[in-house]
C-alpha positions as a printed NumPy array, in Angstrom:
array([[ 68.417,  30.439,  10.671],
       [ 71.457,  29.132,   8.7  ],
       [ 71.744,  30.821,   5.171],
       [ 72.089,  28.009,   2.57 ],
       [ 73.884,  28.229,  -0.581],
       [ 72.039,  25.935,  -2.954],
       [ 68.382,  26.056,  -4.131],
       [ 68.163,  22.261,  -3.735],
       [ 69.291,  22.529,  -0.104],
       [ 66.629,  25.228,   0.546],
       [ 63.941,  23.077,  -1.1  ],
       [ 64.818,  20.015,   1.048],
       [ 65.137,  22.074,   4.215],
       [ 61.686,  23.499,   3.635],
       [ 60.174,  20.216,   3.073],
       [ 61.737,  18.831,   6.279],
       [ 60.905,  21.753,   8.554],
       [ 57.417,  22.55 ,   6.97 ],
       [ 58.37 ,  26.266,   7.382],
       [ 60.778,  28.009,   5.088],
       [ 64.517,  28.188,   4.088],
       [ 66.622,  30.979,   2.645],
       [ 69.449,  30.381,   0.043],
       [ 71.794,  33.242,  -0.946],
       [ 73.424,  32.491,  -4.289],
       [ 76.599,  34.31 ,  -5.277],
       [ 77.666,  32.206,  -8.316],
       [ 76.212,  30.132, -11.046],
       [ 74.704,  26.826, -10.135],
       [ 74.003,  24.464, -12.899],
       [ 70.525,  25.552, -14.141],
       [ 67.565,  23.404, -13.423],
       [ 65.557,  22.433, -16.499],
       [ 61.884,  23.465, -16.653],
       [ 60.81 ,  22.31 , -13.269],
       [ 58.139,  22.64 , -10.434],
       [ 58.73 ,  22.622,  -6.769],
       [ 56.365,  21.36 ,  -4.016],
       [ 57.017,  24.673,  -2.189],
       [ 56.375,  28.22 ,  -2.829],
       [ 59.364,  30.236,  -4.098],
       [ 60.247,  33.965,  -3.772],
       [ 63.131,  34.854,  -5.975],
       [ 64.866,  38.137,  -5.263],
       [ 67.331,  39.413,  -7.81 ],
       [ 70.405,  41.405,  -6.598],
       [ 72.535,  41.857,  -9.604],
       [ 69.866,  41.276, -12.376],
       [ 70.61 ,  39.43 , -15.715],
       [ 69.316,  36.584, -17.502],
       [ 65.455,  35.795, -18.197],
       [ 62.911,  33.966, -16.347],
       [ 60.358,  31.733, -18.044],
       [ 57.34 ,  31.039, -15.743],
       [ 54.592,  28.728, -17.276],
       [ 54.148,  30.683, -20.63 ],
       [ 55.497,  34.228, -19.596],
       [ 58.84 ,  35.557, -20.109],
       [ 60.437,  38.073, -17.828],
       [ 63.546,  40.148, -17.825],
       [ 65.488,  40.104, -14.535],
       [ 66.719,  43.539, -13.269],
       [ 68.204,  44.32 ,  -9.725],
       [ 65.439,  44.642,  -7.117],
       [ 62.859,  42.392,  -8.866],
       [ 61.006,  39.759,  -6.949],
       [ 59.329,  36.757,  -8.575],
       [ 56.575,  35.014,  -6.801],
       [ 56.013,  31.414,  -7.921],
       [ 53.637,  28.93 ,  -6.463],
       [ 53.828,  25.194,  -6.352],
       [ 51.935,  24.545,  -9.583],
       [ 53.951,  26.82 , -11.855],
       [ 56.741,  25.492, -13.972],
       [ 59.725,  27.791, -14.486],
       [ 63.266,  28.003, -15.576],
       [ 66.07 ,  30.644, -15.755],
       [ 66.914,  30.745, -19.31 ],
       [ 70.764,  30.711, -20.107],
       [ 71.126,  33.622, -22.472],
       [ 74.47 ,  34.789, -21.082],
       [ 77.326,  33.8  , -18.655],
       [ 76.864,  36.643, -16.212],
       [ 77.194,  36.099, -12.492],
       [ 73.823,  36.354, -11.041],
       [ 73.48 ,  37.077,  -7.266],
       [ 70.085,  36.292,  -5.892],
       [ 68.186,  35.371,  -2.756],
       [ 65.77 ,  32.562,  -3.049],
       [ 63.174,  31.681,  -0.306],
       [ 61.508,  28.196,  -0.39 ],
       [ 58.269,  28.292,   1.676],
       [ 56.211,  25.241,   2.597],
       [ 52.725,  26.092,   1.13 ],
       [ 50.85 ,  25.594,   4.501],
       [ 53.261,  27.77 ,   6.385],
       [ 51.94 ,  31.344,   5.412],
       [ 48.39 ,  30.09 ,   5.718],
       [ 49.017,  28.888,   9.326],
       [ 50.407,  32.23 ,  10.275],
       [ 47.509,  34.211,   8.527],
       [ 44.535,  35.827,  10.466],
       [ 40.921,  36.316,   9.585],
       [ 41.896,  39.864,   8.579],
       [ 45.443,  39.288,   7.043],
       [ 45.998,  36.572,   4.467],
       [ 49.837,  36.05 ,   4.172],
       [ 49.36 ,  33.489,   1.45 ],
       [ 47.408,  35.837,  -0.861],
       [ 50.358,  36.471,  -3.261],
       [ 50.628,  32.766,  -3.984],
       [ 46.916,  31.652,  -3.866],
       [ 44.622,  34.636,  -4.486],
       [ 45.79 ,  36.444,  -7.643],
       [ 43.928,  39.069,  -9.582],
       [ 43.3  ,  38.952, -13.235],
       [ 46.509,  39.826, -15.202],
       [ 48.748,  38.813, -12.257],
       [ 52.433,  39.406, -12.863],
       [ 54.929,  37.132, -11.277],
       [ 57.451,  39.876, -11.285],
       [ 57.286,  42.891,  -8.736],
       [ 59.96 ,  45.561,  -9.053],
       [ 60.864,  46.957,  -5.645],
       [ 61.991,  50.422,  -5.148],
       [ 65.204,  51.225,  -3.236],
       [ 63.283,  51.772,   0.195],
       [ 61.523,  48.359,  -0.241],
       [ 64.739,  46.652,  -1.359],
       [ 66.353,  47.866,   1.856],
       [ 63.484,  46.681,   3.945],
       [ 63.468,  43.346,   2.248],
       [ 67.108,  42.782,   2.877],
       [ 66.783,  43.95 ,   6.421],
       [ 64.218,  41.115,   7.211],
       [ 66.465,  38.576,   5.477],
       [ 69.369,  39.576,   7.519],
       [ 67.21 ,  39.578,  10.752],
       [ 66.194,  35.988,  10.048],
       [ 69.736,  34.715,   9.102],
       [ 71.407,  36.553,  12.01 ],
       [ 68.927,  35.208,  14.626],
       [ 70.375,  32.786,  17.275],
       [ 70.077,  31.714,  20.867],
       [ 67.116,  32.616,  23.03 ],
       [ 64.003,  33.522,  21.061],
       [ 65.563,  32.555,  17.683],
       [ 62.255,  30.835,  16.519],
       [ 60.196,  33.871,  17.545],
       [ 62.529,  36.293,  15.686],
       [ 62.558,  34.18 ,  12.618],
       [ 58.809,  33.765,  12.527],
       [ 58.031,  37.446,  13.207],
       [ 60.502,  38.61 ,  10.585],
       [ 59.113,  36.26 ,   8.144],
       [ 55.606,  37.508,   8.725],
       [ 56.706,  41.033,   8.284],
       [ 58.532,  40.016,   5.041],
       [ 55.282,  38.518,   3.755],
       [ 53.339,  41.66 ,   4.61 ],
       [ 55.823,  43.646,   2.632],
       [ 55.563,  41.352,  -0.44 ],
       [ 51.772,  41.134,  -0.272],
       [ 51.501,  44.96 ,  -0.011],
       [ 53.941,  45.359,  -2.89 ],
       [ 51.717,  42.899,  -4.969],
       [ 48.531,  44.82 ,  -3.947],
       [ 49.792,  48.336,  -4.807],
       [ 51.83 ,  47.481,  -7.951],
       [ 50.188,  48.428, -11.209],
       [ 48.716,  45.266, -12.78 ],
       [ 49.586,  43.794, -15.259],
       [ 53.327,  44.409, -15.62 ],
       [ 54.124,  43.364, -19.243],
       [ 56.535,  40.546, -19.539],
       [ 59.864,  41.579, -21.369],
       [ 60.265,  41.128, -25.151],
       [ 61.228,  37.671, -25.889],
       [ 63.994,  36.212, -28.011],
       [ 61.731,  35.518, -30.935],
       [ 58.126,  36.404, -31.69 ],
       [ 57.523,  33.024, -33.271],
       [ 58.402,  31.463, -29.857],
       [ 55.769,  33.515, -28.257],
       [ 53.298,  32.204, -30.711],
       [ 54.384,  28.665, -30.248],
       [ 54.159,  28.981, -26.472],
       [ 50.534,  30.38 , -26.749],
       [ 49.634,  27.537, -29.144],
       [ 51.033,  24.843, -26.777],
       [ 49.196,  26.303, -23.736],
       [ 45.868,  26.637, -25.61 ],
       [ 46.229,  22.897, -26.696],
       [ 48.016,  21.576, -23.66 ],
       [ 45.467,  19.005, -22.788],
       [ 45.489,  17.593, -26.372],
       [ 48.252,  15.591, -28.171],
       [ 50.941,  17.939, -29.352],
       [ 53.782,  16.826, -31.428],
       [ 56.74 ,  18.681, -33.039],
       [ 55.317,  17.583, -36.416],
       [ 52.16 ,  19.163, -35.498],
       [ 53.747,  22.376, -34.481],
       [ 55.798,  22.394, -37.684],
       [ 52.558,  22.145, -39.758],
       [ 50.657,  24.729, -37.733],
       [ 53.396,  27.36 , -38.098],
       [ 54.731,  26.408, -41.586],
       [ 58.307,  26.012, -40.14 ],
       [ 60.655,  23.042, -40.268],
       [ 60.896,  20.733, -37.278],
       [ 64.556,  21.393, -36.76 ],
       [ 64.05 ,  25.201, -36.911],
       [ 61.146,  25.126, -34.463],
       [ 63.221,  22.972, -31.874],
       [ 66.305,  25.268, -32.449],
       [ 64.568,  28.691, -31.863],
       [ 62.54 ,  27.278, -28.925],
       [ 65.592,  25.953, -27.153],
       [ 67.467,  29.322, -27.786],
       [ 64.68 ,  31.327, -26.354],
       [ 63.575,  29.211, -23.406],
       [ 66.669,  27.099, -22.506],
       [ 64.649,  23.978, -22.639],
       [ 63.286,  21.604, -25.199],
       [ 59.603,  21.635, -26.45 ],
       [ 58.796,  18.158, -25.155],
       [ 60.35 ,  19.063, -21.647],
       [ 58.335,  22.243, -21.475],
       [ 55.074,  20.391, -22.517],
       [ 55.707,  17.791, -19.855],
       [ 56.256,  20.353, -17.169],
       [ 53.142,  22.368, -18.006],
       [ 51.06 ,  19.077, -17.868],
       [ 52.479,  18.081, -14.482],
       [ 51.531,  21.665, -13.287],
       [ 47.935,  20.934, -14.391],
       [ 47.903,  17.411, -12.833],
       [ 49.255,  18.845,  -9.432],
       [ 46.545,  21.474,  -9.371],
       [ 43.846,  19.045, -10.143],
       [ 45.012,  16.586,  -7.519],
       [ 45.343,  19.301,  -4.819],
       [ 41.762,  20.408,  -5.795],
       [ 40.349,  16.937,  -4.948],
       [ 40.366,  15.363,  -8.454],
       [ 41.267,  11.577,  -8.697],
       [ 44.529,  10.175, -10.198],
       [ 42.704,   8.965, -13.372],
       [ 40.784,  12.269, -13.863],
       [ 43.971,  14.283, -13.423],
       [ 45.791,  12.028, -15.812],
       [ 42.936,  12.307, -18.435],
       [ 42.674,  16.11 , -18.025],
       [ 46.474,  16.966, -18.087],
       [ 47.094,  15.864, -21.721],
       [ 49.567,  12.9  , -21.286],
       [ 49.201,  10.367, -24.073],
       [ 49.261,   7.367, -21.742],
       [ 49.089,   6.697, -17.995],
       [ 52.573,   5.197, -17.856],
       [ 54.073,   8.324, -19.268],
       [ 52.052,  10.363, -16.811],
       [ 53.047,   8.285, -13.755],
       [ 56.782,   8.277, -14.666],
       [ 56.974,  12.037, -15.499],
       [ 54.869,  13.031, -12.422],
       [ 56.844,  10.897, -10.013],
       [ 60.241,  12.058, -11.344],
       [ 59.243,  15.704, -11.253],
       [ 57.344,  15.864,  -7.971],
       [ 59.339,  13.016,  -6.121],
       [ 56.206,  11.044,  -5.14 ],
       [ 53.544,   9.149,  -7.21 ],
       [ 50.19 ,  10.952,  -8.16 ],
       [ 48.366,   8.82 ,  -5.621],
       [ 50.651,   9.776,  -2.811],
       [ 50.54 ,  13.451,  -3.854],
       [ 46.825,  13.403,  -3.789],
       [ 46.863,  11.76 ,  -0.211],
       [ 49.249,  14.318,   1.023],
       [ 47.143,  17.187,  -0.422],
       [ 44.034,  15.861,   1.313],
       [ 45.77 ,  15.353,   4.695]])
């Protein structure tokens, strides 16, 4: 399998092949804003640095950390420094691990069957880091006769490693201290009221802070704006509802958007297809 050098390339390759793709990033890409993929993501940090915001949880990033993100979770690397951040990112088509699973072994568990208090971050010890990189190298070095078999078998062993690491890790792992405790409270408030109308003026009144101050500290801590964060979280909810069989109008009404036009435009831009088309693809 060819090693890619862009997250976007990996996402597109995964969507085309309906399997998985690997990107090895050595230098800084332009950071995506708060976003959602139609694929699973496994993010392995080699050099550490920066900070991850996944839904409403902040995590520090240290060498050997793995982050496990499903297709409903909005996320962003916050830009708190200019460090070079080396990492390996696997983009996985959601049906692929399930197709490879057996009655006794669910390779999809770390994405779809999560215990209470689940942490997106798993810190691998030195031995597991070595094994993780061994499987990555085995996949990207495979060529010639039997290449597809080698790639698939190494991927299955990699997923066994990750699922075992999730199963044996102590839950929950606390998220790292965030930039500002006020932002933690604002995130909690937004997520508790995400299906209701939320304005910056409303947040200002709820926290007795000026609108400009709230916007400034939120952007400094998360790397994104309040409105973009709210939109991404609502799209996450809508995707989950549509995948679960809810109709387009029900998903719109339960995801918190103020009007259908805003919902349709935001969903289509973020996901790449309309809510109706997404629902049809999820059913099929």
